C-alpha positions in Angstrom: -16.1 -18.2 23.9 -17.1 -19.4 20.4 -19.9 -21.9 21.0 -20.8 -23.3 17.6 -19.2 -26.6 18.5 -21.3 -27.9 21.3 -20.7 -31.6 20.8 -17.3 -32.9 19.7 -16.5 -36.4 18.5 -13.1 -38.0 18.8 -11.9 -40.7 16.4 -8.6 -42.2 17.1 -6.1 -44.8 15.9 -7.0 -47.5 18.4 -3.9 -49.6 17.5 -1.5 -46.8 18.6 -0.3 -47.3 22.3 -0.2 -43.5 22.8 -3.8 -43.0 21.9 -5.3 -43.6 25.4 -3.3 -40.9 27.1 -3.9 -38.4 24.2 -7.7 -39.0 24.1 -7.9 -38.8 27.9 -6.1 -35.5 28.0 -8.2 -34.2 25.1 -11.4 -35.3 26.6 -10.6 -33.6 29.9 -9.6 -30.4 28.2 -12.8 -30.2 26.1 -15.1 -31.2 29.0 -13.6 -28.5 31.2 -14.6 -26.0 28.6 -18.2 -27.2 28.6 -18.3 -29.3 25.5 -20.1 -32.6 25.2 -17.5 -35.1 24.1 -18.2 -38.5 22.4 -15.4 -41.0 21.7 -15.5 -43.6 19.0 -16.3 -47.0 20.6 -13.0 -48.8 19.8 -10.9 -46.1 21.4 -13.3 -45.7 24.3 -12.7 -49.3 25.4 -9.0 -48.4 25.8 -9.7 -45.7 28.4 -9.8 -46.1 32.1 -12.7 -43.8 32.6 -15.9 -45.9 32.2 -18.2 -42.9 32.3 -17.0 -41.5 28.9 -19.7 -41.3 26.3 -19.1 -43.3 23.2 -20.7 -44.6 20.0 -19.8 -46.3 16.7 -17.7 -44.2 14.4 -20.4 -44.2 11.7 -22.8 -42.4 14.1 -20.5 -39.6 15.2 -21.3 -37.4 12.3 -25.0 -37.5 13.2 -24.4 -36.7 16.8 -21.6 -34.1 16.7 -20.9 -30.6 15.5 -17.2 -31.2 15.0 -14.9 -34.2 14.7 -11.3 -34.6 15.8 -9.2 -37.3 14.3 -6.1 -38.4 16.3 -3.5 -40.5 14.5 -1.9 -40.2 11.1 -3.3 -39.4 7.7 -4.8 -43.0 7.5 -6.9 -42.3 10.6 -7.9 -38.9 9.2 -9.0 -40.6 5.9 -11.2 -43.1 7.8 -12.7 -40.4 9.9 -13.5 -38.3 6.9 -15.3 -41.1 5.1 -17.4 -41.7 8.3 -18.6 -38.1 8.5 -18.8 -36.9 4.9 -22.5 -37.2 4.7 -23.2 -35.0 7.7 -21.4 -31.7 6.7 -19.5 -31.3 9.9 -15.9 -30.0 10.0 -12.9 -32.1 11.1 -9.6 -31.3 12.8 -6.5 -33.6 12.6 -4.1 -34.2 15.5 -0.9 -35.9 14.4 0.5 -39.1 16.0 1.9 -40.3 12.7 5.1 -39.7 10.7 4.1 -37.8 7.6 0.9 -36.1 8.3 -0.2 -33.9 5.3 -3.7 -33.7 6.7 -3.2 -33.8 10.5 -1.4 -30.6 11.4 -1.7 -30.3 15.2 0.8 -32.2 17.4 -0.2 -33.5 20.8 1.9 -30.8 22.5 0.0 -28.1 20.6 -3.5 -29.4 21.5 -4.4 -26.8 24.2 -3.0 -23.8 22.4 -4.1 -24.6 18.8 -7.3 -26.3 19.6 -8.4 -23.5 22.0 -7.9 -21.0 19.3 -9.9 -23.0 16.8 -12.8 -23.4 19.3 -12.8 -19.6 19.7 -13.3 -19.3 16.0 -9.7 -18.5 15.1 -9.1 -21.0 12.2 -9.0 -21.3 8.4 -11.5 -23.6 6.8 -10.6 -25.7 3.7 -12.9 -27.8 1.6 -11.7 -31.0 0.0 -13.8 -33.1 -2.4 -14.0 -36.9 -2.3 -14.5 -39.5 -5.0 -17.3 -42.0 -5.3 -16.6 -45.2 -7.1 -19.1 -47.7 -8.5 -18.4 -51.2 -9.9 -20.9 -52.0 -12.6 -21.5 -55.7 -13.7 -24.3 -56.7 -16.0 -25.8 -53.2 -15.7 -26.0 -53.6 -11.9 -24.0 -51.8 -9.2 -22.2 -54.6 -7.3 -20.1 -52.4 -5.1 -19.6 -48.7 -4.3 -17.0 -46.9 -2.1 -15.9 -43.4 -1.2 -12.3 -42.2 -1.1 -10.5 -39.1 0.0 -7.1 -39.6 -1.7 -7.4 -41.9 -4.7 -9.0 -44.8 -6.6 -6.5 -47.3 -7.9 -7.0 -50.0 -10.5 -4.3 -52.7 -10.1 -3.4 -55.9 -11.8 -4.1 -58.7 -9.3 -2.8 -62.2 -8.9 -1.2 -62.1 -12.3 2.3 -61.4 -13.6 0.8 -59.8 -16.8 -0.1 -56.2 -17.3 -3.7 -55.2 -17.5 -5.2 -53.4 -20.5 -7.2 -50.4 -19.4 -9.6 -48.3 -21.5 -10.4 -44.8 -20.1 -13.3 -42.5 -21.1 -13.8 -39.0 -19.7 -17.4 -37.8 -19.8 -18.1 -40.5 -22.4 -15.2 -39.4 -24.6 -12.5 -41.9 -25.3 -9.1 -40.9 -23.8 -6.8 -43.8 -24.3 -6.0 -47.5 -24.0 -3.0 -48.6 -22.0 -1.1 -51.7 -21.0 0.2 -51.1 -17.5 0.3 -52.3 -13.9 -2.7 -50.1 -13.2 -4.0 -46.5 -13.0 -4.4 -44.0 -10.2 -7.2 -41.5 -10.2 -6.3 -39.0 -7.5 -7.8 -35.9 -5.9 -5.6 -32.9 -5.0 -5.6 -34.3 -1.5 -4.2 -37.6 -2.8 -1.7 -35.9 -5.0 0.9 -36.0 -2.2 0.2 -39.7 -1.5 0.4 -42.8 -3.9 0.1 -40.5 -6.9 3.2 -38.6 -5.9 5.2 -41.9 -5.4 4.1 -43.0 -8.9 5.4 -39.8 -10.6 2.3 -37.7 -10.5 2.2 -33.9 -10.0 1.4 -32.2 -6.7 -1.9 -30.4 -7.0 -2.7 -27.4 -4.8 -5.8 -28.3 -2.6 -7.7 -25.3 -3.9 -7.7 -26.5 -7.5 -10.8 -28.2 -9.0 -8.8 -31.0 -10.6 -8.2 -34.7 -10.7 -5.0 -36.4 -11.9 -4.8 -39.8 -13.8 -1.4 -41.4 -13.2 -0.5 -44.7 -15.0 1.4 -47.3 -13.0 4.5 -48.7 -14.9 2.9 -48.2 -18.4 4.3 -50.2 -21.3 4.4 -47.1 -23.5 6.9 -44.5 -22.1 5.0 -41.6 -23.6 2.0 -42.5 -21.4 2.2 -39.6 -18.9 -0.1 -38.3 -16.0 -2.9 -36.1 -17.2 -4.9 -33.5 -15.1 -8.6 -33.1 -15.8 -11.5 -31.1 -14.4 -12.9 -32.6 -11.2 -16.5 -32.5 -12.5 -15.6 -35.1 -15.0 -17.0 -38.7 -14.9 -14.3 -41.2 -15.4 -15.1 -44.7 -16.9 -12.6 -47.5 -16.7 -13.1 -50.7 -18.6 -10.8 -53.5 -19.8 -9.9 -54.9 -23.2 -8.4 -58.2 -22.3 -9.0 -61.2 -24.5 -8.9 -63.6 -21.6 -10.4 -63.4 -18.2 -8.3 -61.9 -15.4 -9.1 -60.4 -12.0 -8.3 -56.8 -11.2 -8.1 -55.1 -7.8 -9.7 -51.7 -7.1 -8.6 -49.8 -4.0 -10.2 -46.7 -2.6 -7.9 -45.2 0.0 -6.5 -48.7 0.6 -10.0 -50.2 1.0 -9.9 -53.2 -1.3 -12.6 -54.2 -3.9 -11.2 -57.5 -5.1 -12.2 -59.8 -8.0 -13.2 -57.1 -10.5 -13.7 -58.8 -13.8 -12.7 -57.7 -17.3 -16.4 -57.4 -18.2 -17.0 -54.9 -15.4 -17.0 -51.1 -15.7 -15.6 -48.8 -13.0 -17.3 -45.3 -12.8 -15.6 -42.6 -10.7 -17.1 -39.2 -10.0 -16.6 -36.5 -7.4 -19.0 -36.4 -4.5 -21.1 -33.2 -4.6 -20.5 -32.4 -0.9 -17.0 -31.6 0.3 -15.4 -32.4 3.6 -14.6 -29.3 5.7 -11.1 -29.3 7.3 -10.3 -26.8 10.0 -6.7 -25.6 10.3 -4.9 -23.3 12.8 -4.7 -19.7 11.4 -1.0 -20.1 10.7 -1.6 -23.2 8.4 0.6 -23.0 5.2 0.3 -25.7 2.6 3.7 -24.8 1.1 5.3 -24.9 4.5 3.8 -28.4 5.0 5.3 -29.5 1.7 8.8 -28.2 2.7 8.7 -29.9 6.0 7.2 -33.3 4.9 9.2 -33.6 1.7 12.4 -32.1 3.2 12.6 -29.3 0.6 14.9 -26.4 0.9 16.6 -27.9 4.0 19.6 -25.7 3.6 17.7 -22.5 3.0 16.5 -20.1 5.7 14.0 -17.5 4.5 
């Protein structure tokens, strides 16, 4: 038996009515194999077993050798942000609908997970973005995101005027509803819906996708992921903008603020079953080639 994962943390979508049974079954399965199992506190309160060890989600990365996220991609993103500083791998079990990141179904837990615990897996590294809001030369807010950072117009019918610099070099000014800065992971999320390209996870790239730009020639652009992106505004009157990092909102960003976005140096490590195939996931999730049998 492969023993590198002695302590395993479970992070679940606590609002899903199916989560209690799935976590109970998973906890039993892992415990029987001799693993110490810690459940995130919110999910632990839903379980009948009072003896289950639990802790706050933010502490799981410090205590565990492996994390398992149970839910949809949203749960996986939240779990990833919680453990990114601890360099432990993560596995996704899918209770959601789309699931680009969570690729094990509840019915496959024993088979797929058993193989992974025996060392039969592929490991994939995904990089995250770190965003700082700068006001009067001071950092007033900072956030981490797996998928994307989005600058939106907020509480106004008017477009916002965005100025973008890449590594200190002027890129463009645009009037639009906003701008998406997406990782390869996020290229199949909001960026895709806004007309951005799908980027293979192995590429060291970021994509900037304008939201409803006033100029039709303003198209998505792909840049190196080591670039630092600076967003500022050129409005003549004060408006508020909204910045979201994987749907975590940073409201009331002022036109005098600067938004700095840069890749985190440490990636998240995702463990997949050995038969994981990114292109197969695209075909299934996006319903491509539905009439073709290879």
